[in-house]
N, C-alpha and C positions, 0 to 999 in steps of 0.2 A: 314900199319897204317891205311889205308882206312877203310880196314874191322874193324880193332878195334874202328874207330870212328863211323862207322855205328852201330856196337854194342852197343856202349855207347848211341848213340841217341835213339836206338830201347828202351833199358833199361829205358832210362829217360822219354819217352813216356809212358811205361807201368807203371812207377811209377806214373805218373800223372793221368793215369785211375786208378790206386788203390786207389787214396786219398779218394775218395767217394764210397768205397767198391763197391757194384754192381749198385748204382745210377750213371748213366751216362747223364742223361739229364732232365731237369726240365724247363717248360714254365711258363710265367707269367699268363696263364689261370689256370694251374695247382694250383700254389700259390694263386690266386685269390679265387679260389674254396675252398681251404683249410682254408683261411681266414674267408671265408663266414661260414663254419663249426664251426668254432672257435666263431666267434661272436655268433652265435645262441647257442652255448653251455654257453657261458657266461652270456648271457641274460635270459636263460631259467632255470639257475640254480640258485634258490632264496633260501634265509635263512632270519631267523629274530633272532635279538638279541635285548635285552631291549626294545623290542616293536617296533623295526624299521627294516624296509625291506631292505635287500642290497644281492648285487650278489657277493659272495666270490671269485669267479674264476677269476673276474677282476684283483684283486689285488694279488691274488695266482699266476696268470701267469707269472705278472712282477717279483715277487720275486722268482718264480721257475727258469725264465730266468737267473737271476743272481746267484743264488746257484748251478745252473748246470756248471756255467762256472768257478767256483772258483776251480782252478787246471786244468782249461781246459775243454771247452764245449764237453761233449763226453755222453750225455743221460743218465747219471747215478746218482742217488741220494740214499744217505744211510739215510733211515728214521729212523734209531736208534741213529742219530748223534742229540743230543738235539738242535742244531742251526737249525736242520731242522723241528723242531716240529711244527705242525699246516700246513704242507704242503700237508699232506696226502689226503685230500678233492679233492684239484687240480691236485695233482700227479694221483690219481687213475681214475679221470674223463678225464684227457688229455690221458692217456695209454688207456682207453676203447676207446675213439673216435679214437685213432690212429690204433687200430687193427680193430674196427668195420667197418670203412669207408676205411679200405685199404689203408690208407696214407704210410703204411709201404712199399707199392709197389714203391713209388715215391720219397720218403726223408728218411733221417736217423731221428732217434728218437731226435738226438741231434739237428738238423735242426728244427725239429717240436717244440721243448721245444723253441728254440730261436723266431721262428716266433709266437708262443703262447705270448711271452712276449711283442713282437712288438703288437700285436692285443689287448692285455690288455690294453696298453696305449693308442692305438687308440679308442678302445670303452669307456674307462674311460674319455677321452677328449670329446666325442661326448654326454656322459650323461650330460655335464654341460648344453647344449644346448637342452636337451630333444630329441635329434636326436636319431632314431633308429639305431642299429648296421649294419643294412643291407643298409641303405642309403650311396650310395657311392658318392665319390666327383670327379666326371669324369671332364676332363680338355677338353675343344674343340681342335679339330684338328689343327686348326690353331696356337694354343698357343706353339706348340711344333716346334723344329728345323726340317726344311724341310729335308726329307729324302725319298729316293725311297722306303724305307721299310716300311713307313707308308701306303700310298696308300689308298684304299678303305677301307683296314680292321682297318686302324688306325683312320680313320674317323667314322666308325661305333662302334667301341668298346671303343676307346679313352684307356688311359693307367692311372695307378695312379699317382696322384700328386707329388709325391715325386721323379720322375724319369726324367731325361732329357736324351738326346742322342746325344752322339758325336763321332766322327770318332777316332778311335784310330790309333796308328801307323801300325798295322799289317792290316788294311783296313776292319776291320768289324765294326759294330754299337753296342756300348755298352750302357747300361744304366749308368747314372752319377748321383751321388748323389746332389740334390740340397737342401740348407740349408735355404729355405724359408719357415717357419713353422709360422702359425699364430693362429690357433684355434686348431691345432691336430699335435702330433709329427709326424715328416717326417723322420722315421728311416730306414735306407736301408736293405733290406734283402739279403743276400747272402748265397749260400748253398755250402755243401760239407763236413760238419763236420762229424767225425767219432764217432760212439759208442764204449763204452768200451766191452770188451767180454761179461759181464755179464748183459748189459743193459736190463731193464731200473734201476736195483738196484746194489749197490756195498757195499762192507764192509769197504771200505777206509774211515777214519776219517778226513775229510778236516777241516782245520781250518779258521773259519769265523772272521769279525771284533768283537772287544771287544766293546759291548753296552755301556759298563761303563766307557770306555776310555776317552782320552783327543784327542784335535784335532792332535796333534803331531802323536800319534800313529795311527790315523785313515788314515790320510795323508799318512803315510809310508807304511800302509797296501795297499790301493788302488793303490799306486805308484808301490809297489813291486809285486803285483798279477795281476793288471789289466794295468798297466803302464798309469795311469790317473794322470793329473796335480790337484793341489788342488782346481782349479777352476771348472774342471771338476767334482770332489768330490762333490763340493758344488752343482752342478747341479744334478747329479744323486741321491743324497739323497732327492732331491725332489719328489722320489716315494714314500714316506712316507706320501703323500697325499692320498695316496691309502690304504685301509684296516684299521686294528687296532691292538693292542696288547692285547693278553689273558693272564691270569695268568696260565690257563691250558697247555700254550705252552712254551712261553718265560719267564713268571714269571712277566713281566711287565703288565700293566693294564690300558686301555684307548684308546682314538681316537687321532689322530694328528689334524684332522680338523672335521668340522661338518658334511661334505657330503663326506663319504669316498668312495663312488663308482665314484666321479668325479676326473678326472687327469687335474689339472690346478695349479696355483701357490700359492693356499691359504696356504699351508704349509709355505712358506716364509712371507706372510702376518701375519698369526698368531704368528710367530716366532717374528717378529719385532715389534709388536703392543707394542708402548711405555705404553699404558694404561693398560696392562695386568700385574697382578702381579702373579709371577711364584715362587714357593717353592719347595725345593727339599724335598722329601720323600721316605722311604724305604717300598716298596710294599710287602717284604718279612722279617718283623721283627722277625718272631720266628725262623729263620733259621740263625744264625750268620756267618755260612761259606757259606751261598748264598744270599748274600745281593742283593736287585733289587731297587737301587736308580734311582728315576725318577723326572723330574719336572712336578709338576701338578698346572694347572691354577685354580685360587683362587678367581678372581672377574671379573665380566661382564658376557657377553652371552657365552663366551667360558668357564667361570668358572662353570657356571651352568651345562655346557654339559660333563663337567669332561674331558677336553681335556690334553694331555700329551706331554711331550718329553722326548727323552733319552738324555743322555750326549753327545752322538756323534751329536745329533741335536743341541742342546743348544750351544756347542763349536764351532759352525759355526757363531753365533752371538757373543757370550761373552766368554771372556776366565775366564772359572770358575775354573780351576786347580783342577779336581778331584785327590784324592789319588789313591792308588792301589784297594782300594774296591770300587771305585766310588763315594765316598763320598766327598762333596764340603763343606769345613769349612770356606771359605772367604766370600761367601754370600748366604748360604743355605735359607735364609729367604726372600729375594728379589733379585733377579738375576740382577736387573737394577744397582745395586751397583757394579757390578763387571765391569772391562773394558772391551772395545770392541774387539772382535777376528779380526784376520788379514783377516777375509774372510766376515767380518761384511757389507761391502760395496756391495760385490757380493750377499749378502742375501737381501739387499734393492734394488738393481738393478732387481732382480727376482720378489721381492714383487710388484714393479710398472709395470713391463713389462713382461705381460704373454708369449708373443710371443718370447721373448729373453729367457726365462727359456725353452719354447718347443724347441726352436733351440737348444741351449745348452745340452739340456738332450738327443735329438736325436744322438747329435755325440757323448756323452760320454756313453750312453746305447748301442748304436751301437757298441762303441769300445769294451766294455765289452764282447758282444756277438762274439767276434772274438778271444778272449782269446785261446791261445795254437795252433794258426793257422798263418802261413805266408800270406801275402796279395795275392799272387797268387794261394794259396791252395784254397781259396773260389772264388765262381763264381756268377754272376748276373744271374737270369733265363733268358732264351730266350725268344724273342718276340713270337715265334711260337712254 
């Protein structure tokens, strides 16, 4: 029995080691260096649209992190899936960086995509204050819990603001997520995700949320796929503050906010603006089999900019009750006449409190990035 017990223990240890393929070690220094490379890529990739300059990989990385984790984070994207339309620029740029900088020697592609999503949100938040992505936010040594593992090295280098260190039951020191987010997301990064055999591509057709659907559909999808609560759904949809929608990709057209490179709570401020007139219009009227109903701003400075909201966005604030085609018949000319949604108070809270939004988004998005894995399968990077 003892021999059998030893065999079982040995096999269990081997299984743990195999969870991360051939990646057995990752340090905070390696993660910080990779984040620097990602930040540079995002800031150096510039595009123009409608006469405006923007950085498409900031929003693209946050979106890619989400899309890769539908069905389990595995470093595989099917660019032939219509729901992935528009991701090719970010997908190709990240894969090129992954190979060129030999990041494939230290982490899986699934881990790399997850880290890129985190960096995208961080860089976007810094754009709000005109801060360069290379400007780090070091915490002084005395701000950390006292530990013999910090010593001179901890004093010299400092550590990212979203980690605290606490002694665990097995005697080691490990980073612990702090939920104090003020001007930037604080999303914890853990590694150990496994790539699919054909990474970075797949032919699997994964199912994504229905942009024309109602709140009940959306809540059910995010609960079933990511185990998110309705409140966490409200937080994670704030990612729409980044980027825009294009007819050549999703078929929808417009921007959610006026500054699409900035990651903050403007999405909720626009959505809850009582002075704004929102009307529902079909952006694809020539194809009755593929309607693209969306809400367009019609007055005020937002109206002049051509801001829009999807049904899934508007349903956070108003109960519009769209039909199976996404069309609203109760209040299509003025959404203010529709009753409030059950998540309307959450929208108002985020609109008035950016720190609360960043805090809740960090938890919800971080949870999405662990889809398909048990808590013990993913590890925090080591200090050294």
